[in-house]
N, C-alpha and C positions, 0 to 999 in steps of 0.2 A: 780737752775739757775734763772737767773733773766727774767723775760719777758717770761717766758715758758706759753705754753698754758693748759688749764685742763679742761677735761669733768668731767660732773656728772655722777652719777649710771646709769641714765634714758637716757643719751646721748642727752639731749634737748638743751643744750647750751654749747658754748665754754667760758670757764672763764680764763682770764688771771689772775696768780696769781703771788705775788713775794715771794721767798724761800731764805732761808740764801744761802751764800756762799758754806757753808760746805757740801751741796747737790750735787754740780756741779758733783763731780767724785764720785756718790752713787753709779750708776749703770753702766754696760758695757754689749754690746751686741757682741757675735761672731758667724760667721757663717760656714756652712760646706763648702759652696764654695761662693766666691762674684758673679759670674756669672755662669748660670746655660742653659741647654735647656729647650725651651719652653715646658712646660708641665711635666716637671719631678720634684721629690720631693726635698725639701730643709729643712735641720735642723739648728735652731738658739736656743742659750743658752743665757740667761742673768743674772749675777752675780754681788748682791749686796755687796759691801765690807762692812768691820766690823765697818768702822766708820759711817755706817747709821744703827748700831744696834739699838740706842736709838729712832728708830722709832716705836720699839714695837716688841714682840715676835710674835705676832698674825698678822704680815704685810703678804699681798698676794700679788704676782705680776700677773700682767694682761698683754695679749700681743693683739695687734691692727694692723691689715694690713689696712693701709689708716683708714680709719674712721670704719671700723667693728671690733670688738670684736672675737676674736679665741679662740675658745675652744680647749680643749685636752691638755694643758700645764701640765707637770709634774714638781713639786717642791721639794726641798729638801735641808737640811742644810748639809754642807759640814764639815769635821773634823775640817778645820781652823775656822770655825765659819760663815763663809759667807753662803748667802742664793742664791741657784743655781734654776733657772727654765729653763726647756727646751721645745722647741715646734716643730712638723713637719708638715710643709706644703705637702699634699700628690700630689698637681697638682698644679703647678704655671701657670696659664694662662694668666699673665700680663709680658708684656717687661720690664715694670719698675712698682716698687711697693714701698713703706715706710714702715718699720715695725719698731714697737714702742713698747719697754719695760715700763711698767708703774706701779705704786704702788699706791694702794688707801691711800688717805691722806683726812681726815674727810669724806665728802660727795663728793670726786672729785677724779679724777685720776691724778697723777704727772707722767709726763714724765721722765723716768731716762736717756734712751737712745734711739736712733734712727738707723736704718742701711738701704742702700738703696739696693733692691733686683733687678738684672737684668738678663732677659732670652731672647733668640733669638736663633738662629741656624747658624751653621758652613757655611761658606761660600761657595755657588755652583760653580761650575767650569765655568770659564768663556769661552765663546764659539762664534763663527762667528768672530774670528779674522783676519781683513785682513789690507794690509799696501798699499800706495801709496807714490811714490816718487814724489815730487812737486819741480819742478825745480824754482819755482817763489821764494818761500822760502828757497829752498837750503835744504830741510830738509825730512826725511822718516817719515810720518804719519801713526798711525796704530790706529785702532778703534775695541773694542769690544763690545758684550753685556755682562754685569755683572751678569744676572739671577736674581731670585728672591729675596726680601728684606730680610735681616736676623735680623732686629731689633737691631742689635748692630753696632758698629763702624768697618767699613771694609775698609781695606788698599788695594789698587791694587797698584801694581809695575808690568812695563814693561821692561822685561830684555831679553839681548840678548848678541850674542857673534858673533867674527869671525871666520869662518871656511873653509878650504880648500876641504873638502870632501862634504858628504852630510849631515852635521850639525851632524855628529854622534861623532866627536871630537872636542872640544873646543880648538882654539888657542889663540885667544886674546880676554878677556870680554870688553864690552862696558857697560860704566856707566848706571846705572839704570835711568830708566826715569819713574819720579813719577807726575800722573795727578792731578791736582787740585780737591778739594773736590766737589764730585757729578759728575765729568766728566768721560767718558769712552772713552778717546782718548790721546794721547801722541805723541810728536815729535822728534823723534831723530836727533840732528843736523848733517849736513853733513860732518863735521871734524872727527865725529867718525865712519864714514863708508867708506867702499871701494865699488866704483858703481859696479864693475863687479866683485867681490868675494861673495861667498854664507854667509849668515847672518842666524844665528838662533835667533827666536823671540818667545817669549812667554810671558804669563800674570800670576802674582800669585796675589791671593786673600787670606787676613789675616785678621783675629779677634779673640776674645778672647777665642773661642770654636775651631778653627783650622784653617788649610792652606788647599787651594786648587789652583792647576796650570791648565792653557788650554793648549792644544794639542801645539806641537812645531811646528812652521812656518820656513820653509826653503825657502829662496828667494835670488835673485840678485837685489840687489835695481834698478837698471836702466830696469829690465824686469818688474818691477812695475810702470815704470814712466807714469804720466798723464801730456799730453801736453796742453798747453793753446789754445783756439779755435782762428781760423784765423780772419781776419776782411775782409767784403765784400764790394767791390765796383762794381758799374755800369761802363760798358766798353762802353766809348763814342764812337761817330762816327769816322771814321779815312777816309781820301782820299784814302788810298790804299787799304780799304777794304768795301766791299759793303754793303750797309744797309742791315739789318736783315730781313728775310721773314716773314711774317704775322704769327702770333702765336710763335714768337721765341723770346728769351730774351739772351742779351750777357752781361756776368760779370767778373770779377776778383776777386782776394784775396790775402791778405799778410798773410803769416806765422808768429808765433812769434818770435822775434828777437833769444832768447835763444835758441830755436830749429832750427835754421837755419842747423845745421850740423847733424839733424836727418833725416833721410828719413822718408817721411809721406806717408799716403794715407787718402783722406778726403771722406764725405760723403755730399751730398746735398739734401735737401727737400724742396717742395715749396706746398703752400697752396694758392686759392684765397681768396682775404679779404673781399669779399662780400660773404653771404650764410654761411653753416656750414659744408663744406667739410673738409674731412681730408687731414692729411699730406701727399703727395706723395714723396716718398724715390728714389733719382737717386743713381745709383750704385758707386763703389769705384771711385774717379778721382785722379790722380798721382797730387802730390803737383808740382812737376817742371814745369807743364805747367803754373799755375798761373791764367787761363781764361778757359773760357768754355762758349758755346752756347747752350742753352735750348730751345728745339723746342717741338711741340706736345701740345702747350698751345692753350686756347681759344683768339681770336683776341680781341684787344681793352679792356684787362681786366687785372687790379692791381693784383700783386702777391706779396706774401711774401716768402722771400728766407732766410735759415740758413744754416750754414756749421760746421762740425765738423771733427776732425783729430785725428789720432793715428801713434805710429811707424807701418813703412811699414817693412814686413819681418821679425821683430822681437817681440817678447812679449812686450805687454803693455796695456793701457787703453785708451778708447775714452775720449777726451775732453768733456768739455760742449758743448752745442749748441751755436753759434754766437748769436749776436744781429741780429734782423731781418732786412733784406734790401728790401724795396718796389719797384717794377718795374712794368711796364705797357708794355704789348705786343704792337707790331704794327697791324694796322688794315689790313682788305682784303677787296677787292673789293665786294659789295654786291650780294648775291647767292639767288634771291628772284623770285617768279612768282608775277606778277602784274595784279591783276583782275580788270577790268575796266568797269564803264558804264558812260553814258552820257545823257543831255537832251539838244536837239536843239531848238531854236526860230528863226524865219525867221524876221530878222530886215526890209530888204528890197529885192528887187528881185536878188541883187548881193551879200548880206552879211548874214550869218547866226551866230548867236550868240550860242556858244556852252559852256556848263557847264560840265567839265570833271570829274570824281570820279574815286578813286582806291585805291585797298587795297594791302600791301605787306602780300606776303605768302613766310615764309623761306622755304628753299628747304634742309637746311642741319642745322645740330644743331648749328654749329659757322657759319651762313649765312653772317656774317659782321654787322657790325654797319650803320644803314643809317644816311647819313646828310642832304640829301635834294632830290627831285625830278626835273627832265629837261622834258619840253614838247615842242618838235621842229615839224616843219611842212617843207617839201621840196617841192615846186612846181615843177609839172613835166618838165616844161621849161626852169629851171634854175639847175645849177650844182654848184659844192662847197658845203661849209658848209649849213646846215640846219639853217634856221632862227629859233630863239628861240621864243616861245610862252610864256613859264613858266618856272622860277625858283623858287620852294617855298618847304617849310618845312611841309606845309600840304598836306592833302590827297585830295583835290580838286583844281581846277583851272578853272578860266571863261576866255575865248577870242573869238575872232572874226576870221572866216574864209571865203572866198569866198563861194558862192554856189557850185561851182562846186567842191570842197575839199570833199575827201571820205577819208583821212588817216591822222595821226599824229603819232609822235614815242613818247613813254615815257620810261623813264630812272631812275633809282636810281643811287647815287654817294656818296662817302665818300672820305678821302684823299687818298686812296689806289685805287680808280679808278672807274668805273662805272659798273653796271650790264649790263646783254645781253638787247639791246632793244626791248622794247614790241610794236609791231603795233597796232594801235586802229583803225579799219575800222568802221565806221559810216553806219551802217546797215540799208535797207529800211524795211518799215513795210509792208510784205506780206505774213507771214506763217499763219497756221490755228491758230484760237483761243484755248484757253484753255477751258476746260468743266466746270462742276458746281464747282464754288469757294466757299468755307465755313470756318468756324472758329469755334476753342472750346477753353475757358479758362482751363487752366489746373492747375492752381495756381494764386494768385494776381500778380504774377512777371514774367508770361509767356504767350504766347498765340499759340495754333496750326494752322496753316493753312494748309487745303487740297484743292488738285483738282482734276480733271480727266485728266489726261494725254491726249493731242491730237494725232492724227494720221495724218502725221508719227510722230515718237518720237522726241523731242527737242534734243538737244545737251546739253541744260542746261536751267536753270532757273536764274531770277534775282527778288528778293523779296525786295519790299521797304516796310518801315512802318515809320510813324510819327504821332503826335499828330492830331486829326480830326480838322473839324470846330467845334466850330469857331474860331479854332486858327490862327494866321497871315499866309499868304500865303507864307513868307520867311521863316518859321520856319525849322530848318535844320530834316533831315531825317536819316534812319539808313537804310544800304541796305547792303544786300549779295548775293552773287552769289553762285550757286549751281550747279556743273559740271556734276552731274548724272541724264542725263534725263528722267530715268524711274522712278523716285520715285514720290510720289502722296503726298506728303506734307512736311513740315518740321516746327520745332519746335523754334519759336522766344523768345529768352531770354535776348536780350541786349535792354537796355533802354525802359522796360515795367515796368508801375506803376500801382498800383492798380486805381479802380474809373476812369480811365481815358479813352477817346475815341480814338480810333487809326484809321486809314486809311491805309490798306494795300494793297500794289498792286503788281501783279504777271504778269512779261511778259515772255513769252517763246523765247529760242533763238535757231534758227536755223542755218544751216552751212555757207548759205547766206544770211539770211535773219532774220527777227524777227516779232513773232506775236504780235497781239494787246495786249494792257496792259488791266487787269481785275483789278476791284477796290471793296474792302468789308471792311466794318466798323464793329469793335467790341471793347468790353470792355474786359480787363483782371480780373475785379472784378466788379459787378453792385454795387451800393449803395441802400441802403434799402429807402423806401418811404418817401419823406421828412415829411409827416404829413399824419394820417390817416383820414378816412371819419369822416364828422360831425353826430353825432347821435341825433335821433329825437324820440318824443313820438307821435305817432300816433292817437292811441285809448287805453283806460284804464278799467278795469272793476274791479270788488271785486276781483277776483282772477286770474285775466289775464291782461297784457299789452303787446301793439303791439308796436315793436319798428321800425324804417327805418332808410338808410343813402343812399346818394347818392355816389356810387363809384368813386374814384378820377379818371382824366384821364391819360393814361399813359404818364410816363416821359422819355427824352432819357438819357439812364446811370442809370436809376433806375431800379431795379429787378423787374418784375411783381408779383402782389400778388398770394399766394398760398391758403390761408384761411383766414377766420375771427375765433376770440375766443371772444365771448361775457361772462362777467362775472357781477354777481349780489349779493348782500351781505346785508342781511336783519339787523334789529335794534338788533340782538343778536351775530352779527359778524359771521353768518354762511353764508360761501362762497358757491356759486354755479358756474359752467361755462358750455358752450357747444361750439363745434367747426363747423363752418360751410364753404362750399366752397365757392370759391371766384367769383362765380356767383348769389350768395345771396345777396339781398339787403333789407330784412324786416325779422323779425322774432318774435314769439309771446313767451313770457315767461308765463307758466303756472304752476298750482299749488302754487301760491302765497296765501299770507294770507290776509283776509280783514282789510282795514284801518290800513295798514303797511308800514313802510317808507323803501325803497329800493335804495341803490347807484349802479349803471349800469354804464360800462364803455366797451368800443369796441375796440380790438386789432386787426390790421391789419398786416399779416406777409407775407414776401417773403422767397426765399431761400437765400437770403443775411442777411436779418436782420428783425424785428419786429418792431412797434411804435405803440403807444396808441392813441385813439382819445379823443375828450373831453367827459368828465364823464356827467352823466344824474342822477338826483335824482327825485324820483317819489313816489306818495303815492297810494294806492289801494284804491277803495271805500269802504264805512262802509255799513253792512248789514242794511236793513229795518225791521220795527217792525213785519211785517207780517210775513216776511221770518225767523225771528228768533221764531215765533210761529209754522210755518210749522217745521222746523228743531226739535225743543222741542216735536212736535207731532211725527214725525217720528220716534224719538228716543224711546219715550214711547212705541210706538207700536212695536217696535224692542225687547224691555225688556218683553212685554207681551207675543210675540211671543216665547220667549225664554224660559218662565216660561210654558208656555202651553207644548211645546215641552218635556221639562223635566218632567211634570206631568204624560202626555201621555206614555212616555217612562217608568217611574216608575209603573203605573198600568198596563200596557200591558206585561210587560215581567214578567214570574213565578218568575225568581231569585231575583225580586224585591219586587214583592206581597208577597212571602209565610213568609218572616221575620213579615211581618205586619199582615196579619190575614190566618188562614188555608184555603185551599181549599174544600169546601163544595158543595157535586153534588145536582143539583135542581132536586127533585122527578118530576116536573111535565115536565121536559124536559131530563129524563134519560133514557137510555136502557143498560139493561143486557148485552146485546149482545156487545154494545161498551165498558161496562168495564169489559167481558171477554178477556184475551189475546188471540192472534191468537194460535189456536192448529195444532201442525203439525200432518201428516196423521198417523204418530205411537200413537199420543196420541186421536184420534178419537174415541168417545163414543157415545152411543145411550141413549137418555133418554125418557121415556115415554111423551105421550102428554099431555098437561095440560086439555082437553078434556076427558082424561081417567080418569075414577072414579076410577080406583084402584090403582091412584098413591096418595101416602101420602101427605099430604100439605106442604108447604115450611112453615119453620119455623124460619128461621133466615135470615137475610141479613145482611153481614158485609162487612163495608166500609175500605178498607185498603191503605195504603200509596203506591205509585206507584214502590217505591224502595224495599219495604217489600216482601221477597218471601215466608215466613213460616207462617203458622196459628198462631192466636192468642192463648193466654192460656185459653180464656174462650169458645172456640169451643168444642164441644162436640165430644167425640174420639167415640162415637157409630159408628157401621158399619152399622146398619141396614138402607137401603136406600141409604147410601153414599159410600159404602165399593166398589161399583162397579166404581165409578168417579174417575176420575185423581185427584192427589193431587191439580193440581193448581185449578181446578174448584171445589172442596171440600171448597176452602178457599173463595168462593163466594157464593156458594149455599148450606145449610145443609137442609136433610129432616128428619121429624121426626114427632113423635104423640105430637099435644098440650097438650095431657093429662099427658104424661110425664112429670115428674119433670125437671124443669130447673136447672140444677147442673152447676155451675159457680166457678171452681179453682179461689183463689185468685191470681191475675197475680204479677209477679215477678215484684218488683218495679225498675223502670227507666230502663225496659229492653227490652220494646214494645212499638211502637207508633200506634199501632192500636186502633180504638175508634168503639166499638159498641153501635151504636146510639139508635137503634129499634127492636124490634121483631114485625112483622105482622101476625097475627093469623087471621083466617077466611077465608071466600069466598066472591068473589067480586058480585057473582051471587047468593048467597044464601039468604032466607028470613031471617034468624035470624040475631040479632046484633053482631057486630063485636068487639073484644077488642084489645087492643094492648099492648104491654109489654114494658116498659122503665127499661132498666137495668143500674145498677149503674156502672159507668167507674171512672177510676182513672184520666182520662183528660177530662177538659170540653168540651162542644159542640164548641161553639163560643167564645172562650177564657174565658167564665163565666160560671157559674152554670146557668140555666134557670129552671122556673117551668115546670111540667109535661103537655104534650099537652092536650088541651081539647078534649071532646068526639068527635066533629066533625073534629078533625085535621087528623087522620088516618082511614083507610077502610081495614076491612078484604077481602082479595082478593082472598084466597084459598078455595076450598072446600075440604070436607072429602071425605073418598073412596067411600060413599055411595050416595054422592051428596047432602046431608043436614047437614045443619051447624050443630058443635057440641058446646055444650057451653063450655065454660072456666072454667075449675075446678082449683080454686086455690089450691097451693100445700104449706103447711107451709113450708116444704124444701128449696123451690125455693127463691132466693134472688131477685126476680123480683117485681115488684108492679103491681097488676091488675087494670085497672079502666075501666068504662062501655065505649064502644067505640059508638060514634054517627055515624051520617053520616056526612061525609067530602068530599063535591065534588070534590074538587082538588084530592084528592087521590083517587077518583074512576075512574078518568080519567087515571090513571097509569096503562099502558099496556106494557107487555112484548113483546118486539120486537127481531128482530133477531135470533127466532127461528130454521131459517133455518141453522144458523152457530152453532146452539146446538143440532143439529140432531133430531128436533121432541119435542124437551122441550117445 
């Protein structure tokens, strides 16, 4: 086929190729059904005729749905030599799709044939069938709802027939009514109808998948007739008819001419033109009357009126609402109470200038519109009409009266009449005054004024307020009358503006007199100060600065100051501030740095606002050279004191000293009694006196660490002379014969902290020379090895049992070193004290 498109194997481009005319009838597609339900399967087959056999035996048919290749085709050669391919689409979810049968041609696909697939739904049953007999078009118009979209072309037909029964039997058929495409209504002409005979009507819907019909409707055409709305008119005045009462409207209407022979009933509704009020419905009105008076409306108010009609006593439909008719109700005489107040000024002995004020207070919701006010005065010696003093639309009037006049008459009027006369009696001032008068601002647009009610209680009060001085004397004032004499205050909200001074006047009213007026001035909202006080520097030092300012004088209408705030900032942009009360007028900045620039400003604040004063820049004084030397000296002394305290703490505390050097007892200031722990009564033992010649000499002094409780490994286990001592004492004093060899077992390495420093042999009182023993130890005496003591560095201070010194006999088996003992003066002063605690030791 010439001009057919071809797709390549990759599906990347569409290529238009030209083929010989011999391929035009090469293939043909046949479908299992041309139209199916949406979602149902469909089967298609493509047959390549024999005249296409020259394309080759390896030809392969490919299916495409729109632009998508479809797998699952089955291909076979039929006995007649044609090539057939079959494909089944399990679910067709498109209402319309194009199915193509293609053949590979080189590197592209050649379309052999195409078929359009259609899917949809059977037509739904039409519903909500209704009909109206329109006398204007003289036809029966029916409408219905077709239901959901079927995605298929669906035809609707309005079918009907005439029947004499309940539409169970069909007599004469009526031609079908076919609506235009897309419409769901149709009209049956009057010539095919009998207006008072039953007619059966229904709707039939049909498409390729099926047919459906609506429920049958049986009706009489005249029972569903819909009339046209009437036309409304205003009923004009007539000499025979009295004018309408206030709040009433008179109207008439004309029915539609083709329905003049039909009995009708009508409905009327009305709505005020202004506002958002809803429509008010008036009940059924007989059409034969053709006029009506509507009452109960607001006087002097415009209304919109509409009317609709239907058949009376027979079935039918309401007509549409008629176009609106606008009418205005008549007025009524004002029904108001007039509150009055006045000011009098004596012009001369015989004439008084009176300025009268009044305020209308409606007594009813529809009290009538006021068009003006009348003020009249009737002299006591005249009869007839009262002479007119004022005829105005304002709420005040100024006139002159004789000095003896005490009363005038005030009335409100409109076209319907006047209100009840209100007598205005000019009272004399003779009542008691008010108590304390005071005011308070609630917000920027209101003022509360209060007072103490006098005794006896007034019948009311008159409150006046207006802009205070320096306003012009003739400026208007607002006033209000309070009829409750027991109140002690009222809120003024009209004509109140912020930052404005108001003069408020309160006058008590009594039965036949009035009290003197009381005046007070007040602001609804006070303004902030116009400017803050000017800041000055009075004195300045190296680390301080004294500031002062002069408070501003109070201003009328300006809120009084409540506090000051001083801000200062250094060169590093560090800010500081302090808050002072309103009575302060100076302040000293302390803690400043020498030779530093500071920016200072003062803020004055009130309840209304805050304002800043002028800024001030200052620089503190620099330190002198002598002051610098003093500061450096004080700093050095402080460092030295800290070092001394640290050294003292390190030397005095044992926990700090022991790690540096061991604690060695001083022999010249030692006491065995203080070395021996306290012995309980259960461990008390008796030792022979040192002066007893029968006591064996002390052969060993052992210094133990304070926390060690068991004896050292070099202590003798010989029980002679020590077996009767407690074990704790045996660790300090061991007795024995110095001639006995000193056996010292090898200590366990690293298991004991005991240090045996020396053995003292001999007697401190004997004539013979003494010797000392220095035993080899596994630990140094003072952190390192020291030479053996000289002969004068120790003294034998123990005697033998016979009181004579025994010579020290060396023993080769002893591991101690013997050296001659010379006189040692310091050791000679070693005395054993605390013998009382040792029991005669």
